[in-house]
N, CA, C and O atoms as a GROMACS GRO file, in nm:
protein
  276
    1MET      N    1 -18.299   8.683 -19.022
    1MET     CA    2 -18.273   8.588 -19.179
    1MET      C    3 -18.116   8.580 -19.217
    1MET      O    4 -18.032   8.667 -19.240
    2ASP      N    5 -18.112   8.442 -19.215
    2ASP     CA    6 -17.956   8.408 -19.283
    2ASP      C    7 -17.930   8.446 -19.391
    2ASP      O    8 -18.008   8.504 -19.466
    3ALA      N    9 -17.816   8.418 -19.412
    3ALA     CA   10 -17.747   8.495 -19.584
    3ALA      C   11 -17.592   8.384 -19.566
    3ALA      O   12 -17.535   8.366 -19.458
    4ASP      N   13 -17.544   8.314 -19.718
    4ASP     CA   14 -17.447   8.275 -19.700
    4ASP      C   15 -17.318   8.400 -19.749
    4ASP      O   16 -17.200   8.413 -19.714
    5ILE      N   17 -17.407   8.478 -19.843
    5ILE     CA   18 -17.304   8.563 -19.897
    5ILE      C   19 -17.395   8.739 -19.919
    5ILE      O   20 -17.515   8.755 -19.946
    6LEU      N   21 -17.304   8.834 -19.900
    6LEU     CA   22 -17.372   8.958 -19.892
    6LEU      C   23 -17.269   9.031 -19.989
    6LEU      O   24 -17.146   9.028 -19.994
    7TYR      N   25 -17.363   9.096 -20.063
    7TYR     CA   26 -17.255   9.193 -20.175
    7TYR      C   27 -17.323   9.339 -20.170
    7TYR      O   28 -17.444   9.357 -20.187
    8ILE      N   29 -17.244   9.423 -20.149
    8ILE     CA   30 -17.254   9.555 -20.155
    8ILE      C   31 -17.218   9.650 -20.213
    8ILE      O   32 -17.153   9.711 -20.128
    9PRO      N   33 -17.214   9.702 -20.295
    9PRO     CA   34 -17.144   9.815 -20.354
    9PRO      C   35 -17.172   9.955 -20.239
    9PRO      O   36 -17.274   9.996 -20.184
   10VAL      N   37 -17.021  10.004 -20.237
   10VAL     CA   38 -17.069  10.158 -20.185
   10VAL      C   39 -17.042  10.255 -20.272
   10VAL      O   40 -16.958  10.254 -20.362
   11TYR      N   41 -17.148  10.377 -20.229
   11TYR     CA   42 -17.071  10.531 -20.285
   11TYR      C   43 -17.076  10.606 -20.212
   11TYR      O   44 -17.126  10.587 -20.101
   12LYS      N   45 -17.014  10.741 -20.260
   12LYS     CA   46 -17.002  10.864 -20.172
   12LYS      C   47 -17.123  10.936 -20.128
   12LYS      O   48 -17.139  10.993 -20.020
   13LYS      N   49 -17.234  10.922 -20.259
   13LYS     CA   50 -17.334  10.955 -20.248
   13LYS      C   51 -17.438  10.914 -20.321
   13LYS      O   52 -17.413  10.889 -20.439
   14GLU      N   53 -17.580  10.897 -20.272
   14GLU     CA   54 -17.674  10.823 -20.315
   14GLU      C   55 -17.720  10.928 -20.468
   14GLU      O   56 -17.702  11.048 -20.491
   15PHE      N   57 -17.793  10.801 -20.559
   15PHE     CA   58 -17.835  10.917 -20.654
   15PHE      C   59 -17.957  10.847 -20.713
   15PHE      O   60 -17.958  10.729 -20.678
   16PRO      N   61 -18.064  10.882 -20.793
   16PRO     CA   62 -18.174  10.804 -20.846
   16PRO      C   63 -18.145  10.695 -20.889
   16PRO      O   64 -18.028  10.690 -20.926
   17ARG      N   65 -18.217  10.576 -20.905
   17ARG     CA   66 -18.159  10.452 -20.970
   17ARG      C   67 -18.127  10.518 -21.105
   17ARG      O   68 -18.185  10.611 -21.161
   18GLY      N   69 -17.992  10.427 -21.152
   18GLY     CA   70 -17.945  10.446 -21.287
   18GLY      C   71 -17.820  10.553 -21.299
   18GLY      O   72 -17.728  10.572 -21.380
   19GLU      N   73 -17.870  10.620 -21.162
   19GLU     CA   74 -17.786  10.724 -21.236
   19GLU      C   75 -17.652  10.762 -21.122
   19GLU      O   76 -17.674  10.778 -21.002
   20GLY      N   77 -17.527  10.772 -21.177
   20GLY     CA   78 -17.447  10.776 -21.046
   20GLY      C   79 -17.369  10.634 -20.984
   20GLY      O   80 -17.271  10.634 -20.909
   21ARG      N   81 -17.446  10.508 -21.041
   21ARG     CA   82 -17.392  10.405 -20.979
   21ARG      C   83 -17.344  10.283 -21.078
   21ARG      O   84 -17.368  10.162 -21.076
   22LEU      N   85 -17.260  10.377 -21.174
   22LEU     CA   86 -17.147  10.270 -21.219
   22LEU      C   87 -17.086  10.195 -21.143
   22LEU      O   88 -17.109  10.229 -21.027
   23PHE      N   89 -17.031  10.123 -21.148
   23PHE     CA   90 -16.881  10.050 -21.072
   23PHE      C   91 -16.789  10.082 -21.190
   23PHE      O   92 -16.728   9.993 -21.250
   24ASP      N   93 -16.783  10.237 -21.227
   24ASP     CA   94 -16.680  10.228 -21.328
   24ASP      C   95 -16.545  10.311 -21.211
   24ASP      O   96 -16.578  10.370 -21.108
   25PRO      N   97 -16.416  10.299 -21.252
   25PRO     CA   98 -16.332  10.374 -21.139
   25PRO      C   99 -16.308  10.484 -21.213
   25PRO      O  100 -16.251  10.573 -21.149
   26GLU      N  101 -16.331  10.509 -21.327
   26GLU     CA  102 -16.333  10.674 -21.360
   26GLU      C  103 -16.424  10.782 -21.291
   26GLU      O  104 -16.400  10.902 -21.285
   27LYS      N  105 -16.559  10.700 -21.226
   27LYS     CA  106 -16.614  10.780 -21.161
   27LYS      C  107 -16.595  10.807 -21.014
   27LYS      O  108 -16.610  10.716 -20.933
   28ASP      N  109 -16.567  10.913 -20.983
   28ASP     CA  110 -16.529  10.944 -20.810
   28ASP      C  111 -16.676  10.911 -20.785
   28ASP      O  112 -16.676  10.970 -20.677
   29ASN      N  113 -16.806  10.864 -20.796
   29ASN     CA  114 -16.856  10.811 -20.668
   29ASN      C  115 -16.848  10.724 -20.616
   29ASN      O  116 -16.880  10.715 -20.497
   30PHE      N  117 -16.791  10.606 -20.704
   30PHE     CA  118 -16.798  10.444 -20.712
   30PHE      C  119 -16.685  10.429 -20.569
   30PHE      O  120 -16.614  10.530 -20.567
   31ILE      N  121 -16.661  10.365 -20.494
   31ILE     CA  122 -16.578  10.376 -20.344
   31ILE      C  123 -16.550  10.200 -20.376
   31ILE      O  124 -16.463  10.167 -20.457
   32THR      N  125 -16.613  10.124 -20.322
   32THR     CA  126 -16.574   9.996 -20.331
   32THR      C  127 -16.700   9.880 -20.323
   32THR      O  128 -16.792   9.892 -20.242
   33LEU      N  129 -16.692   9.793 -20.397
   33LEU     CA  130 -16.785   9.644 -20.358
   33LEU      C  131 -16.732   9.559 -20.298
   33LEU      O  132 -16.635   9.492 -20.332
   34ALA      N  133 -16.824   9.552 -20.152
   34ALA     CA  134 -16.790   9.413 -20.071
   34ALA      C  135 -16.836   9.312 -20.086
   34ALA      O  136 -16.953   9.313 -20.123
   35GLN      N  137 -16.789   9.221 -20.073
   35GLN     CA  138 -16.877   9.066 -20.039
   35GLN      C  139 -16.814   9.049 -19.952
   35GLN      O  140 -16.697   9.083 -19.937
   36CYS      N  141 -16.901   8.980 -19.862
   36CYS     CA  142 -16.883   8.892 -19.738
   36CYS      C  143 -16.929   8.734 -19.749
   36CYS      O  144 -17.046   8.698 -19.758
   37ASP      N  145 -16.829   8.658 -19.748
   37ASP     CA  146 -16.892   8.511 -19.800
   37ASP      C  147 -16.802   8.383 -19.670
   37ASP      O  148 -16.692   8.329 -19.657
   38ALA      N  149 -16.935   8.387 -19.599
   38ALA     CA  150 -16.908   8.273 -19.490
   38ALA      C  151 -16.813   8.122 -19.490
   38ALA      O  152 -16.767   8.059 -19.394
   39ASP      N  153 -16.803   8.091 -19.651
   39ASP     CA  154 -16.710   7.980 -19.708
   39ASP      C  155 -16.612   8.046 -19.740
   39ASP      O  156 -16.509   7.980 -19.726
   40LYS      N  157 -16.592   8.158 -19.782
   40LYS     CA  158 -16.483   8.258 -19.854
   40LYS      C  159 -16.404   8.222 -19.986
   40LYS      O  160 -16.287   8.234 -20.023
   41ASN      N  161 -16.502   8.178 -20.030
   41ASN     CA  162 -16.492   8.123 -20.220
   41ASN      C  163 -16.528   8.267 -20.288
   41ASN      O  164 -16.494   8.295 -20.402
   42PHE      N  165 -16.598   8.348 -20.206
   42PHE     CA  166 -16.587   8.476 -20.296
   42PHE      C  167 -16.659   8.466 -20.477
   42PHE      O  168 -16.629   8.527 -20.580
   43PRO      N  169 -16.745   8.377 -20.452
   43PRO     CA  170 -16.791   8.306 -20.602
   43PRO      C  171 -16.847   8.457 -20.704
   43PRO      O  172 -16.829   8.435 -20.824
   44ILE      N  173 -16.905   8.590 -20.679
   44ILE     CA  174 -16.959   8.675 -20.740
   44ILE      C  175 -16.818   8.737 -20.798
   44ILE      O  176 -16.713   8.773 -20.746
   45THR      N  177 -16.863   8.732 -20.913
   45THR     CA  178 -16.720   8.821 -21.037
   45THR      C  179 -16.796   8.942 -21.083
   45THR      O  180 -16.909   8.986 -21.062
   46ASN      N  181 -16.710   8.972 -21.142
   46ASN     CA  182 -16.718   9.113 -21.255
   46ASN      C  183 -16.615   9.120 -21.331
   46ASN      O  184 -16.517   9.190 -21.305
   47ASN      N  185 -16.629   9.038 -21.446
   47ASN     CA  186 -16.514   9.043 -21.550
   47ASN      C  187 -16.475   9.201 -21.619
   47ASN      O  188 -16.363   9.249 -21.641
   48PHE      N  189 -16.575   9.244 -21.637
   48PHE     CA  190 -16.603   9.419 -21.678
   48PHE      C  191 -16.475   9.492 -21.635
   48PHE      O  192 -16.380   9.531 -21.704
   49ILE      N  193 -16.505   9.502 -21.457
   49ILE     CA  194 -16.424   9.557 -21.411
   49ILE      C  195 -16.286   9.498 -21.294
   49ILE      O  196 -16.192   9.566 -21.253
   50ASP      N  197 -16.312   9.381 -21.270
   50ASP     CA  198 -16.217   9.303 -21.160
   50ASP      C  199 -16.082   9.348 -21.179
   50ASP      O  200 -16.011   9.388 -21.087
   51GLY      N  201 -16.028   9.339 -21.361
   51GLY     CA  202 -15.906   9.350 -21.324
   51GLY      C  203 -15.852   9.491 -21.291
   51GLY      O  204 -15.735   9.488 -21.253
   52VAL      N  205 -15.916   9.630 -21.297
   52VAL     CA  206 -15.925   9.721 -21.295
   52VAL      C  207 -15.902   9.790 -21.110
   52VAL      O  208 -15.819   9.863 -21.057
   53LEU      N  209 -16.008   9.728 -21.068
   53LEU     CA  210 -16.018   9.785 -20.905
   53LEU      C  211 -15.891   9.668 -20.836
   53LEU      O  212 -15.836   9.566 -20.876
   54LYS      N  213 -15.886   9.765 -20.695
   54LYS     CA  214 -15.747   9.681 -20.640
   54LYS      C  215 -15.837   9.565 -20.503
   54LYS      O  216 -15.938   9.597 -20.441
   55ARG      N  217 -15.788   9.479 -20.495
   55ARG     CA  218 -15.872   9.340 -20.435
   55ARG      C  219 -15.802   9.338 -20.278
   55ARG      O  220 -15.681   9.353 -20.258
   56ARG      N  221 -15.881   9.323 -20.197
   56ARG     CA  222 -15.825   9.250 -20.093
   56ARG      C  223 -15.906   9.187 -20.007
   56ARG      O  224 -16.017   9.239 -19.998
   57ILE      N  225 -15.888   9.092 -19.941
   57ILE     CA  226 -15.958   9.018 -19.849
   57ILE      C  227 -15.890   9.034 -19.708
   57ILE      O  228 -15.771   9.033 -19.677
   58ASP      N  229 -16.027   9.052 -19.621
   58ASP     CA  230 -15.994   9.064 -19.502
   58ASP      C  231 -16.092   8.992 -19.381
   58ASP      O  232 -16.181   9.044 -19.315
   59GLY      N  233 -16.036   8.837 -19.376
   59GLY     CA  234 -16.145   8.742 -19.301
   59GLY      C  235 -16.207   8.690 -19.420
   59GLY      O  236 -16.145   8.662 -19.523
   60PRO      N  237 -16.375   8.673 -19.396
   60PRO     CA  238 -16.475   8.660 -19.478
   60PRO      C  239 -16.502   8.738 -19.544
   60PRO      O  240 -16.588   8.703 -19.625
   61ILE      N  241 -16.444   8.909 -19.555
   61ILE     CA  242 -16.489   9.020 -19.628
   61ILE      C  243 -16.391   9.042 -19.759
   61ILE      O  244 -16.274   9.056 -19.724
   62GLU      N  245 -16.413   9.049 -19.898
   62GLU     CA  246 -16.363   9.055 -19.993
   62GLU      C  247 -16.400   9.215 -20.020
   62GLU      O  248 -16.515   9.256 -20.010
   63TYR      N  249 -16.272   9.309 -20.060
   63TYR     CA  250 -16.323   9.454 -20.099
   63TYR      C  251 -16.253   9.441 -20.248
   63TYR      O  252 -16.153   9.374 -20.275
   64LYS      N  253 -16.334   9.526 -20.341
   64LYS     CA  254 -16.250   9.552 -20.490
   64LYS      C  255 -16.293   9.713 -20.467
   64LYS      O  256 -16.407   9.758 -20.484
   65TRP      N  257 -16.170   9.792 -20.422
   65TRP     CA  258 -16.139   9.948 -20.425
   65TRP      C  259 -16.131   9.987 -20.541
   65TRP      O  260 -16.090   9.906 -20.624
   66ASN      N  261 -16.168  10.126 -20.583
   66ASN     CA  262 -16.178  10.201 -20.689
   66ASN      C  263 -16.074  10.244 -20.658
   66ASN      O  264 -16.068  10.296 -20.546
   67PRO      N  265 -15.943  10.241 -20.748
   67PRO     CA  266 -15.810  10.306 -20.760
   67PRO      C  267 -15.800  10.408 -20.753
   67PRO      O  268 -15.685  10.447 -20.735
   68SER      N  269 -15.920  10.522 -20.765
   68SER     CA  270 -15.942  10.613 -20.789
   68SER      C  271 -15.970  10.702 -20.662
   68SER      O  272 -15.958  10.824 -20.648
   69PHE      N  273 -16.012  10.604 -20.571
   69PHE     CA  274 -16.074  10.646 -20.394
   69PHE      C  275 -15.936  10.698 -20.324
   69PHE      O  276 -15.937  10.735 -20.206
   0.00000   0.00000   0.00000
């Protein structure tokens, strides 16, 4: 299957749906959001938390790290 963009949230531990899956830097379960974009445009944003996360771009992959991790 071809995909132009992959958007993957990464957590330390898997929880049932809705529990422990917040993109909250105050929570230690959330590690990073990773976005792989073949065109390097990185169009997926989350205005609620983007200003808090540490952003790093490495080639076609954008990471938004939890600063508490």
